[in-house]
Steps between C-alpha positions, in 0.01 A plus 500: 500500500345833593613451859858553383413865441468531878757245618800624302481862621426382854806273500720775355374741766566256784843412363587869478374553852724218624797648313436842655479342846829317442682817393347687795640235734842524336500877528402493869784261591279204589767252385810651664565258790636173355742462793221521756291248308790259483552511876129498580457164326767342720356641822362228727284738706158410362175658611309172487716305746304330776530681829619281795 
């Protein structure tokens, strides 16, 4: 049970770090191209096509 003294703060720290990274990505417009993503999925020009 003494390990919880270390695990709980570590998990809270890592969760906070992930939350900060998410808000940083939102603030820097990382999620602002839904139209491009929608068309990119339908694109048939793949990089891993076999070359003739």
